[in-house]
N, C-alpha and C positions, 0 to 999 in steps of 0.2 A: 704399587701404591700411587704412583703418578697417574696411572690409568684410572684409578678410582676417583682421584680428585678431578681429573678432566671430565669424567662421566657425571660427577655431581654438579660441576659447573654447567654442563650441557643441560642437565635437568633444571637447574635454576634459570637458565636462559629460556627454556621452554615455559617454565612457570611465569616468568616475567612478561612474555609476549614479545611481539616483534618490535625491534628498536626503530624501524623505519617503515613507512608505507611505500607502495609502489611509486607513487608520485615523487616522494622525497628521494627515493633511490634513483629515479630517472634524472631528477634535477641535479643530484650530486654527481652522477656520471657525466652529464653534459658540461658541468662546470669544471671537472677535474681531468677529463680525458685529453690525450694528446692529439686526437684526431680532429682535423679541421672541419668546421661546419657546425657540430653540435653546440660549441660554445656560443656561437653567434645567435643560435635559436633562443637562448635564455637571456642574453645580454642586450639584444637590440630591441628597438621599438616594435609595436604591434605589426606594422606593415612589413618591416624587414624580417621579423620573426617568420611570417608566412613565406616570404621569398626564400629565406635560408632553409626553411623546413623542406620546401619542394626541391630546392637545389640539392640538399643533402640526400633526400629520398631518391632523386634521379641518379646521382652519381653512385650511390650505394647499389642501386639496381644495375647500373652498368658494370660495377665491380663484380657482382655475383654472376652476371651474364658472361663476362669474360672468363671468370673462374670456371664456369661450367664448360665453356669451349676448351679451355686449357686442360681440364681434367679428362674430358672426352678424347682429346688428342693424345694425351699420355696413355690412356687405357686402350687406344687402338694399336699400340705397340708397333708403330711403323719403323722401318729400318732405312738406313742410307748405305749405299755401296761405295766402296773406295777401291781404287786401283793402285797397286804398288808393284814395282819392278825390282827384282833381285837377281843376283848372280851367284851360282854355286854349281858344283858338280852334281849331276842328277842320275837317277836310276834309268837305265834304258827300258823303254816300255816293252810289255809283252806283245809279241807279233804272232797273229794267227793267220795262217794261209790255208785255203781250201781250193778245191777244183770247182768250177762252175757246175759241173755235172756230178751228182752224188754217187753214181754207180757207173761201172763199165758196162756198156751195152752187151758185150759178149758174154757177161756173166749173169745178166738178168733177162736175156732174151726169152728164155723158156718160160719165165713168169709173166712176161708182158706180151707174149705172142698173140693171144686172142684179142687183147686190147689194141695192139698195133694194127691188126687186120681190120678191126672195127673202125679204127680211126681212118685208115686208108679208104675204106668204103664210104665213110662220111665225107671225106674230102672229094672223092670222085663224084658222089651224088651232088655235092654243092656245086662243083664245076659244071656238071651236066645241067642242073637247074638254072644256073646263071646264064648259060647259052640258050636256054629255052628248049632244050631237048626233052622229049618225052621220057619219063622215068618209069620203069617197071621192074618187078623182081627179076633178077638175072637167072638164066638157066643154070642148073647145077653142073651140067656136063660140058660147059664151055670153059675155056682157060685163057681167053684173050685179055680180059681186064682183071684188075684186082678185085673188084666187087664180085666178079663171077666165081672167085675162089672161096668166097665166104659162105658160111651156112646161112640159110634163109632167116634163122632166128636172129643172127647178128645184123643182117641187113634191115630187118624190120624194127630194130631198136632205134632207128633214126627217122623220125617223122619229118616231113617237109610241108611247110605251110606257105602258100603263096597269097600275099595280101596286096590288093589293089589300093593304091593311095587314094583314089577317088571314092572308093567304097570300103573303108577300113572295117566297117562293122560286119561285113560278109566275106570272110576269108575263103579262099579256094584251097581245099586240102588235096594234095596230090599223093597218091599211093601211101596213105597213112594206114599201116597195118597195126595189128595189136602189139603194143610195145611192152618191154620188160619193165614192170612197175616196182622192182626191188631196188632200183638205183636211179641215179639221175640220168635222164635221157637228153639227147641233143636235138633241138628243133631249130629250123632255119626259116626265117620270115623275110620275104623280099617285097619291096615296093617297086613302083615303076622307076624311081629315081635313086633309091638307096636300099640298103639291106641291113638287117640286124640279126644277131644270133642270140638264142635264149637257151639257158640251161634249165631244164624242167625237172624239179626234184619233188616227186609225189610223196604224200604221207600215207601210211598204211591204213589208217582208220578213217581219213577224210579225203575228199577229192581236192583238197587245197594243194597248191603248188607254189614253189618259190621260183621266180624268174630272174635270171641275171641277164641283163641286156648288154650287148657289145656292138660296137660299130664296125668291127672287123671279124670275119670268120676265123682268122688266125688266132685272135685273142680268145675267142670262145672255145676253139678246139683245144688250145693249150690248157685253159682252166678246167675244162671237162676231163682232159687226160690226167691232169694232176689229181683231180678228185677221185678218179677211178683207180689210178696207180696207188694212191694212199691206202685205199681199201685192200689192195692186193699185197702191198709190202708190209702192212701192219701185222700180217699173220706170219711174217718171216722172223725167225729168232734174231736177236741182236748180233750175235757172233757171226751169223751167216750174212747179215747186212754189212758188217765190217769187212768180211772177206770179199764181198762183191764190189767194194769201193776201191779207190786208188791207194796203193800201199806207199809208205814213205820212201822206200828205196827206189821205187819207180818214179816218184814225183819230184823228190828233192835231189837234183843232180850235183849241185855244188853249194857250199856254204862257207862264208868267211866273216868273222866278227872282228873288226879292227885288223890286227895283224895275226890273230889266232885262227887257225882252221877249225871248222866244225863240220858236222854231218847230220844226217837224219836222226842219229842217236841222241843228239842234243835237243830234240823236239819231243814234246809230250802230245800223245795222240788222244783225241776225243772224238766221239761220234756226234755229228750234228745232223738232225733230221732233214734240214734243207740242203745241206751240201755234202753229206756223207762223212768220210774221214777227213778231219781237220787236224792240223799240226801247229802246236804253239811253242814258240821260242821264248825263253826267259820268263816262263810262267811263275816261277818262284814257289812252286809247291814242294819240291824236294830239296832245293838248295837256295842259297841267297841270290837275290836279284843282281844282275850285272850292272856295274857302274861304267858309264861312258867316260873315257879318259879325256877326250877333247871333242869339240864340235867339228863338223866337216864330214864329207862323204867317205874319206879314207879311214875314219874311226867308227863307222857304222856297220850295219849288217848288209852283206851282199849275198844274194841268193840267185840260183839258176834253177828254174822249174820246168818240168815237162808235163803239160796238161793232157797230151794225147787226145786231142779233140776228135780224131777220126773214130774214137770208140765212144762218142757221146750218144745218149739216148735221143733219137731224132725228134720225138714229139714232146719230151719232157723238158729238155734244155735247148733253148734256141740262142743262148748267149755263150760265146766261147771266151775263155780267159780264166784268170785266177781271182778268187775273192779273198781279200785280206782286210785286216783290222788291227789297229793299235789300241791297246787298252792297258789298264792297271794290272799289276800282279794279283793273282788269286781272284780275279773277276771273270765271270763267264762271258765269252764273246758272242754278242748278238749281231751276227754279220748281216742279217737281213735288214736290220735297222741302221746300223752304223758302219757297215763295211763298204769298201770301194772295190772296183774292178781294175785289174791290170791286163792290158791287151797283149795277146800273143804276138811274137815277132818284134817286140819293142823292149827297150831298156827304160824302165820306169824309175825315176828318182823321186824320193819322198823326203822333203825337208820338214822337220818336226819342231814345233814350238809348244811350250807347255803352259797351260792355264790351270791354276789351282783355285777352286771355288770353296769358300768357307761361309756357310750359312749359319745364322743364329737359330737355335732351337726354340722350343716352346717358351713363352707365348708369342714370340716374334714371327715364327714361321712354323708350318706344319711339316717339319722334316724329321728324319730319324737317323740315329747314329749307326745302328747295326741291324735294324729291322725287327728288333725284339718287341717293339710296341705296335707292330702292324698286325691286324687281325687275320691276314691271309697267310696260310702256311706256304713257305717257300719250297717249292718242289725241286729247285736247283741246288738244295743243300747236299744232295747226293754227290755233287761234284766238289764239295768242300770249298765253295766259292763264297765271296762276300755278297752282301745284299745289294741289289740294284732295283730301280723302279721297273726296268724291263722284265726282270725275273718275277717281280710281284704281279705285274699285269698279266703275264702268261700263266702264272700259277692260278691267279683268280679266274681267268678264262677257262682253264682246265677244270677247276672246281665247279664252275657254272655248267660246263659241258657234261660233267658226270651227273650233276644234280638234275639237269633237264633232259639229257639224252640217255643216261645210264651207261655211258662208256666214255673213254678218253680219246682226244684227237691225237693223231699220229705224230704231229710236229712238236708236241710238248711232253715233258716227263709225266709219268703216271703216278697218281696217288696209290697208296698201298691197297691191294685188293681190287684194283680196277684194270680192265682190259681195254685194248685199243678197239676203236670202232671198225667194223667191216660190214660189207653188204650181206653176208650170210647170217651172222649172229644178230646184226642190228639193221634190218632192212630199211628203216626210215631215218638212219643217222644223218644222211646228207640233207634231208629236209630240216632236221633239228639243228644241224650245224649251220645251215644257211640262215635259218631264222635267228639263231643266237648271234651270229656274226653281224647281222644287219640290225639288231635290236639296240636302240640308243639307250634304253633303260639299263640293260645289262652292262653295256660299256661304261655308262656313268657310274654304276655301282662299283666297278673295279677301279675307276679313276678316283672315286671318293675314298676307297678303302686303302689304296696304296699311297706311299709317301716318297718324296725325294730324299736322297741321302744328304746329310748336312755337310759332309766334306766330299769333294769329288775332284778328280783330275781329268782334264780334257786335253787331247792332243790335236793341235791345229796343224794341218798338213798343206804343204806347198808341193804340187805334183807337176812334174815335167816328163816328157816322153821323147824318145828318139828311136829310129829303126835300129834293130839289133838282131843278128850281126849284120855288118855291112856286106854288100855284094862281093867286095874284094876279100873278105875274111870268112865268109860263111862256110866255104868248103872245108878249110882245116878245122874250124871250130866244131862243125857238125861231125867230122871224122873223129875228133878226140872225145867229144861227149858221147858219141855212139859206142866207141870202144870202152870207155869207162863204165858205161851202163850195161852193155850187152856183151862186152868182150868180142865185138864183131868188127872186122875191118871194113864192112860195108856201112854206108850212112843209113841209119835207122831213124834219124830225127830230121825234122824240117822246120821251116820258119813258122808254120801254122801251129806248132805245139810248144815252142820255146818262149820263155819269159825270163827276163833278168830284172831283179829288184835291187835297188839301193835305198836303204832306210837309215837316216842319220839325223842328229840334232843340227839345226841350222846355227844355233848359238846357245850359250848357256844362260842367257837372260830368260827368266821366267816371270810370268805375271800372276799376281795373287789378287783375286777379286773377293774381297771380304765384306761382310755385312756388319754393321754396328747399329746400336739403338739410336734412332733419331731423336727420341725423347727419353731423358733420364729423370730421376727424382730430383737431382740438382737443378736441371732445367725447369722442372715443374715448380719448385719452390721459388726460384728466382723470378719466374714469369708471374706467379701469383703475387709475390711481393712487389714486382714492378707495376702491375695493374693497380694494386691497392694504394701504392704510393703516388701513382700518377693521378688517379681520380679522387682520392680521399686524403692524400698527404699522410698516410698512416705507415706503421711499421709493425714489427713483431710484437713490440711492447703494447701497441694499441690493441692487437688481437688478445693479448693476455688480459688487458683491462676489460675488454668485452667479455672474455671468459669469466672474469671475476664477477662482473655484473650478473651474468647468467647464474652463477653459483649462488649469489646473494638473493636473486629472484626466487630460485628454487627453495632456498632456506626460509625466506619469508613465507612462501606458499605452504611449506611443511608446518611452520609454527601456526599459521592461521588455521590450517586444517585441524591441528591438535587442539587449539583453543576452541574451535567450533565444536569439536567432539566433546570437550569438557563442558562447555555451555549446554549442549544438548543433554548431557548426563545430569547436570544440575536441574534443568527444567523438568526432567522426568522425576527427580527426587521431590521437587516442590509440588508436583502434581499429586503427591500422597496426602497433603494437608488441605482441608477445605478453606481455612483462613490463611492469614499471613504466617509464614513459618516462624517458629520460636527462635529467639536468639540463643547464643551459647549459655549466657548467664541464666536465662530462664530454664533451659534444659538442666543446668547444674542444680539450681535451686529446687527443681522438681524432684530431685532425688535426696534422700535423707543421708547426711554425712555425720556419723556419730562423733567424728573428731572435732566438728565445729558446733556442737550443741552445748547448751548450758550444762554445767557440772552439778549434778544432783547431790545434795548433802544427805548423807545417811543419818537419819535420826530415829530414835525409838518411836514406836507407833504411838505410844502414849504421851510423847513429849510434844509440847505445843510451843512454837516459836514465840519469842518475846515480841511485843508490839513494835518496838523501835529497831528491830534487827533488819539489816539490808539483805536484799536477795544476793545469791552467789553471782560472781562475775562470769560472763559468758566466755567461750573459747575464741580462738582466732577466726574472724569471719572469712568467708570464701572470697577470692579475688573477683574483680569485675572483668570477665574475659572479653567483653565488647570493647574495652579500651585498649586491648593489645592489637598491634598491627605488625605482622612479621614481614620485614623487608628483605627479600632474597639477595639484594645487592650487598647488604651488610655481611652476609655469609661469604659472598664472592670476594668482597674486599678483605675480609678476615683471612680467607684462604690465600689471597694474593700476598697479604702481609706475611703469612707464615712461609709462603714460598720464597718471598724476598729475603726473609731472615735466614 
C-alpha cells in the first residue's frame, strides 16, 4: 500500500513538472554547500565573481589531477619490503652431495673409447698446427703417435682452418677431408696472434651451421666432448647409468649428525644427469625433517667423502672435488645453478644463516604458491618435489626441445612418450639444440611462462677451508679410513681423494624479508580526502552534497524529457484539427445527453395545450468543464494528511 502511494506521488510530480531549473539548482548548491569557493561566486561583486570562479575552477582541476595520480598509484599495486629478525629452533636443511665426475671412467671406458681416441687425435692435431708442422693423414701401420692408431674416418672428422689475420676473407684450409655430417665437428681457426675454436653443427636439410667460438682450445674440446658423450650416454638405460656412477658405500666414508652417528643409509639417492649419483641427507621424503638442537659446529653434520678422482673421465670432468648444495626439504637440488664445490684434501666448514622470503601474490606480484597456475608442465613432479622456478625453466626448455627438435635433451626429465636425442636417430639434434639454446625468443618465452614461488627459504653460507688431514696425522687417518672401507691394512686413500665437510647453523637468528602493500584502500581514501580538503576545504559531506546535486540534475533532466514527450504528443493531436481545437464543454455539448434534456409531457394527440400554460421545466444543465482546474498538489497534500493522520 505504501508503495502504491509513493508511486502515485511520483506520477503527480511528473505531471507537475520540474520544481527548479538548472540555474536555480546551481544557485541553490553554491549558496548551501560547505565547500569553500562556490559561495563567493554568488555573493561577491561582478569582478570578484570572475576571480573566484577561476580560482575555484583551478583548484578543482588540481584536486582531480591529484586524485588521478593517487588512483593510478593505488592500482599499480606496488609493495614495500620489510626486514625482521627472529630467534627459534630451526629445521636442519637438506644437504645434497655429489661427485664432480658423474661416472667412473673404468665403467664407461668401453662406451667412450672411440670418442676418447678422436679427442686425443684432435688435441695432437691442434698441437701440431700450433707449432706450424705440416699435417697429413697418418699411416695406418704406424704406432708411434696417438693419431696414427686412429681410423682415417675419425681423423678426417676434424677439419683445420688456418686464417691469416691480415686477410681474414681468404682462409687457408689444411688437410680438410670429407667430414662426418651426422654430428657436430670440431674446427680450429688460428690467426697470427690468437686462435679460436669453433663447434660446427650442420643441419641435415640445409648447409647452415651453428658456430660456438672459444678463446681456448681446452674449452672447445670440453664442450664438444660433452655434446658427443651426451649422445652416447642417452642410449644407456637409467639403471645402467646408476651402476656406472659412484656408489654411496664407496663415497660416504663417515657421517655424524650432532652426537648421533649416521651412515650412507641415512641418505636418499637420486640420479642427476650432470653429476651422476647424488645423495641427499634430511630430504624429508620418508620421515620428518631433523631439528637442530643448538647452533655451532659440534651440533651440525660432519661428513668424510672419498671422491676417487683417479677414476675421473679425463675429457669430461676437469674439476676435482665434491659438489654440494643446501636446500629446503622436498625440493629438487639444482646443483649446476646453486651448488658449491668442496676441494679435496681440505676440511670445509660451512656456517649457515637462514633467510625467509615472503612475497605477496596477485595482483602485487606474479608469484605462485605451488605452481598450479603455471602453464608449463613440471617434469620434476616424478621426484615428488615442490615447485621451483628452476624446475619450471628446465621443463619449459625440454618442451621447446621436443616441439622443435622432436626429441628430449639428456640433461632434463623426459615428457611421456619422448626419447632422448642421439646422433643415430636424430642426426641434426645438435644443430637444433644449439639454435634453441642461443634463441632469445625461446628463452624469453620460458621466462614469461614461469613464476617465482611466493614463499622461499634461502641459506646463506659462510665458507672456510683448511688442509686436512695434517701431515702429522695423515698416516693414521688414512690407515683407519682405508681399513674401514676396504678392510685392508694397506693405505688405499690419499689426500687427492679425501674431503671433510662440517655443515652447521652459525646462530638461530633468522631473517624474514616480507612484502606488504605500499598502498591500501585506507591510504587511498585518506590521500583523496587530504587533497580535497587542502585545495577546496571540503570533506566527505561535501562529496555527498555534490552527489545530491547530480541526482537532482538527473531528476530534472528526466522530468523535462517526459514533459517534452507529452508536449510532442499533444502537438500531434492538435494537428488532427484544421482550426482551433474545441474545448471540453464544446465537446460535451456536441453530444446529446438525454438526462439533461427538457422533459416532454405526454399528452393525447388531440389535446391542445391551453394558451396560458407554461412550458415544462428543463433538467439539470451540464457543468462547465472549462472552469475546472485539477491541482495535483491538492492530491499530494491530501495524501500527506492521510499519512500524517
